[in-house]
C-alpha positions in Angstrom: 127.1 62.6 26.7 125.0 61.6 23.7 126.1 64.7 21.8 128.3 64.1 18.8 131.6 65.9 18.9 134.4 66.4 16.3 137.8 67.1 17.9 139.8 69.3 15.5 143.6 69.6 15.7 145.4 71.8 13.2 149.0 70.8 12.9 152.2 72.4 11.5 155.6 70.8 12.2 154.1 69.1 15.3 156.2 65.9 15.3 157.5 66.6 18.8 154.0 67.2 20.2 151.3 65.3 18.3 152.0 61.8 19.6 151.6 62.8 23.2 148.5 64.8 22.4 146.8 61.9 20.5 147.8 59.4 23.2 146.1 61.5 25.9 142.9 61.6 23.7 142.9 57.8 23.6 142.3 57.8 27.4 139.3 60.1 27.6 136.0 58.9 29.1 133.6 60.3 26.4 131.7 57.5 24.6 133.9 56.4 21.7 131.1 56.2 19.2 130.1 59.8 20.0 133.3 61.6 18.9 135.8 61.6 16.1 139.2 63.2 15.8 140.2 65.1 12.7 143.7 66.4 12.2 144.2 69.1 9.5 147.8 69.3 8.6 149.2 72.6 7.1 151.8 71.0 4.9 154.3 70.1 7.7 157.8 69.6 6.6 158.8 67.3 9.5 157.4 63.8 10.4 154.1 65.1 11.7 151.9 63.1 9.3 153.9 59.9 9.9 153.3 60.2 13.6 149.6 60.7 13.1 149.3 57.7 10.9 150.4 55.5 13.8 146.9 56.2 15.3 144.6 54.3 13.0 141.3 55.9 14.2 142.4 59.4 13.4 141.0 61.2 10.3 143.8 63.1 8.6 143.5 65.8 5.9 146.7 67.2 4.5 146.7 70.7 2.9 148.9 71.5 0.0 150.3 74.6 1.7 150.1 76.3 5.1 146.8 78.0 5.1 147.1 79.2 8.7 145.3 78.3 12.0 142.0 80.1 11.1 141.5 78.5 7.6 142.9 75.2 8.8 140.2 75.0 11.6 137.6 76.2 9.1 138.2 73.0 7.0 137.5 71.0 10.1 134.4 73.1 11.0 133.0 72.7 7.6 133.5 68.9 7.9 131.6 68.9 11.2 128.7 70.9 9.7 128.5 68.6 6.7 128.6 65.4 8.8 126.0 66.2 11.4 128.1 66.9 14.5 126.6 68.8 17.4 129.8 70.4 18.6 133.4 70.8 17.6 136.3 70.9 20.1 139.3 72.9 18.9 142.6 71.6 20.4 146.1 72.8 19.9 148.8 70.4 18.7 150.9 71.1 21.8 148.4 70.0 24.5 147.6 66.9 26.5 144.1 66.4 28.0 142.6 65.3 31.2 140.4 62.2 30.7 137.2 64.1 31.6 138.0 67.3 29.6 135.4 66.7 26.8 132.6 65.3 29.0 132.8 68.3 31.4 132.8 70.8 28.5 129.8 69.2 26.9 128.0 69.0 30.3 128.3 72.7 30.8 127.3 73.5 27.2 124.1 71.5 27.6 122.9 73.6 30.5 121.8 76.5 28.3 121.2 76.4 24.5 122.5 80.0 24.3 126.0 78.8 25.3 127.9 78.8 22.0 131.5 78.4 23.3 133.0 76.7 26.3 136.7 77.0 27.2 138.5 74.4 29.2 140.8 75.5 32.1 144.2 75.7 30.4 147.1 74.9 32.6 150.8 75.2 31.8 152.1 71.7 31.2 155.4 72.0 33.1 154.3 74.1 36.1 150.6 73.4 36.3 150.0 77.1 36.8 147.3 78.8 34.8 147.7 79.4 31.1 144.2 80.7 30.6 140.9 80.8 32.5 139.2 82.8 29.8 140.9 85.2 27.5 140.6 89.0 27.7 140.1 91.8 25.1 141.7 95.2 25.6 139.5 97.9 24.2 142.2 98.7 21.6 142.1 95.2 20.2 144.9 93.5 22.2 143.9 90.0 23.3 145.6 87.9 25.9 145.2 85.0 28.3 143.4 85.7 31.5 144.9 84.5 34.7 148.3 83.7 33.1 150.9 82.3 35.5 148.6 82.5 38.5 148.4 79.4 40.7 145.6 77.0 40.0 142.7 77.0 42.3 139.1 75.9 42.7 136.6 78.0 40.7 133.1 77.9 39.4 131.8 78.0 35.8 131.4 81.6 34.6 131.0 83.8 31.6 134.2 84.9 29.9 135.1 87.4 27.2 136.2 84.8 24.7 137.4 81.2 24.6 141.0 80.4 23.7 141.2 78.6 20.4 143.8 76.3 22.1 141.1 74.4 23.9 137.4 75.2 23.4 134.1 73.6 22.5 131.9 75.3 19.9 128.2 74.7 19.2 127.7 74.0 15.5 124.2 75.6 15.5 125.7 78.9 16.6 128.5 78.7 14.0 125.9 78.2 11.3 124.3 81.5 12.4 127.3 83.7 12.7 129.9 82.1 10.4 133.3 80.4 11.0 136.7 82.0 11.6 137.7 84.9 9.4 140.4 83.1 7.3 142.1 86.4 6.6 143.4 86.5 10.1 145.6 83.5 9.3 146.6 83.1 13.0 146.2 85.1 16.2 143.1 86.9 17.3 140.8 84.8 15.2 139.4 83.3 18.5 139.0 86.8 19.9 137.1 87.8 16.8 134.8 84.8 17.0 134.1 85.3 20.7 133.3 89.0 20.1 130.9 88.1 17.3 129.2 85.5 19.4 128.4 88.1 22.1 127.3 90.6 19.5 124.9 88.0 18.1 123.4 87.2 21.5 125.3 84.0 22.4 127.2 83.2 25.6 130.8 82.2 26.1 131.7 80.2 29.3 134.6 78.7 31.2 134.3 75.1 32.3 136.9 74.8 35.1 136.4 71.1 35.6 137.4 70.5 32.0 141.3 70.6 32.1 143.8 70.8 29.3 147.6 71.0 29.7 149.4 73.3 27.3 153.1 73.2 26.4 152.9 76.9 25.8 155.7 79.2 24.6 154.9 82.8 23.9 157.9 83.7 21.7 158.2 81.2 18.9 158.5 83.4 15.9 158.9 87.2 15.3 156.2 86.8 12.6 153.6 86.6 15.3 154.0 90.3 16.0 152.8 91.1 12.4 149.7 89.0 12.8 149.0 90.2 16.4 149.3 93.9 15.4 147.5 93.6 12.1 144.7 91.4 13.5 143.9 93.6 16.5 143.1 96.4 14.0 141.0 94.0 12.0 139.0 93.0 15.1 138.3 96.6 15.9 137.3 97.7 12.4 135.1 94.7 11.9 133.2 94.5 15.3 132.8 98.0 16.9 130.2 100.4 15.8 131.7 103.4 14.0 130.9 105.7 16.9 132.9 103.6 19.2 135.9 103.5 16.8 135.8 107.3 16.8 135.6 107.5 20.5 138.7 105.3 21.1 140.6 106.8 18.2 142.7 109.3 20.3 143.9 106.4 22.5 144.4 104.2 19.5 146.6 106.7 17.7 148.7 107.3 20.8 149.1 103.5 21.4 150.1 102.9 17.9 152.8 105.6 18.1 154.0 104.0 21.3 154.1 100.5 19.8 156.0 101.8 16.7 158.6 103.4 18.9 158.9 100.3 21.1 159.2 98.1 18.0 162.6 99.7 17.1 164.0 98.6 20.4 162.4 95.2 20.4 163.5 94.0 17.0 160.1 93.7 15.3 159.9 97.2 13.7 159.9 95.6 10.2 156.8 93.6 11.1 155.2 96.7 12.4 155.8 98.5 9.1 154.3 95.6 7.2 151.1 96.2 9.1 150.9 99.7 7.7 151.6 98.4 4.2 148.7 96.0 4.6 146.2 98.8 5.3 147.4 100.7 2.2 145.8 98.2 0.0 142.3 98.9 -1.4 141.8 95.2 -1.9 142.3 94.6 1.8 139.9 97.4 2.7 137.3 95.8 0.5 137.6 92.5 2.5 137.4 94.5 5.8 134.2 96.3 4.7 132.6 93.1 3.5 133.4 91.3 6.8 132.2 94.4 8.8 128.8 94.5 7.0 128.2 90.9 7.8 128.9 91.3 11.5 126.9 94.5 11.8 124.0 92.9 10.0 123.9 89.9 12.5 124.4 91.9 15.7 121.6 92.0 18.2 123.6 93.5 21.1 124.9 97.0 21.3 128.5 98.1 22.1 127.4 99.4 25.5 126.7 95.8 26.6 129.6 94.1 25.0 132.3 96.5 26.1 131.4 95.8 29.8 133.6 92.7 29.3 136.6 94.6 27.9 139.6 95.7 29.9 141.7 98.9 30.0 145.0 97.2 31.1 147.2 94.7 29.4 148.0 92.2 32.2 150.1 89.5 30.6 153.5 88.6 32.1 155.3 87.7 28.9 154.9 91.3 27.6 155.3 93.0 31.0 157.8 95.9 31.3 158.1 99.1 33.5 156.8 101.3 30.7 153.7 99.2 30.3 153.1 98.8 34.0 153.7 102.3 35.3 152.8 104.5 32.3 150.8 102.9 29.5 148.4 100.8 31.6 147.4 103.6 34.0 147.1 106.1 31.2 145.1 104.0 28.8 143.0 102.5 31.6 142.0 106.0 32.8 140.9 106.9 29.3 138.9 103.7 29.0 137.1 104.2 32.4 136.0 107.7 31.2 135.0 107.0 27.6 133.2 103.7 28.1 130.6 105.6 30.2 129.8 107.6 27.1 128.9 104.6 25.0 125.1 104.5 25.0 124.7 102.8 21.6 
């Protein structure tokens, strides 16, 4: 436990959560001189910063505006790089931690220098059921929590597709190699993108089941999330797949997009869906996508054939479950995936 760790918490209107989160961090068993806690506040309009100031050992940076989860964490990541930390631990504002969460995460990361990210076992705060035991990526860019709402159980450390940004340890050396979060994502899928890029660059992503974090998770907090989730799944695909893979999955992608557009009119987020199309009509946005894509493709050492072995063909997340998804969409799109992924030889 001699590794130096910076715990980063990005806050936005977190007054009801942050006190309990920081109080739980005060009880952890990691050597106090080997970790610091940095809170990056995204211009909260409630009493978040006042609550943080009650904890004298916490470093607080206050942004002049809400720059989003991705850019907010990047501020903390750059601080860690500049100040000689070995790891950073990203922690959501609405969590409480087990006293051994950090020690167990670092212990696993130290086993292999190629381990770049370690996710803690995320349990739902109220029910103690699973929130995430490693997140999943659907081949069409959807990302969701693996194991959600299942009963907790004993499990071993294992490789996962990507680590949830709600509770994960990241190796600074790896971030120096592949870069930080893509700030254009603002929020949602930025952790999926980072995990994908880590695998492409030859790093490993792991679950540390003995490292436990409790999450006061609510899926539907704002309709704006649908805009970022839809837009960002396209950004992830366009940035990280090889062009041949994009063309191969395009028929399924077009059909899925028509289906989600149709569904959005009945679900109340059709305007957010239309805003996604507007985003991709901008040449300025395409210039940013192309720039990000070139960087990813330049750094990759692993082909799509290897990476997509980790991707799934079904969306299995209870908070978005419905009969159409379960009985029509999932079987159809999964069948397509089982066929076409065998064609990916690059």
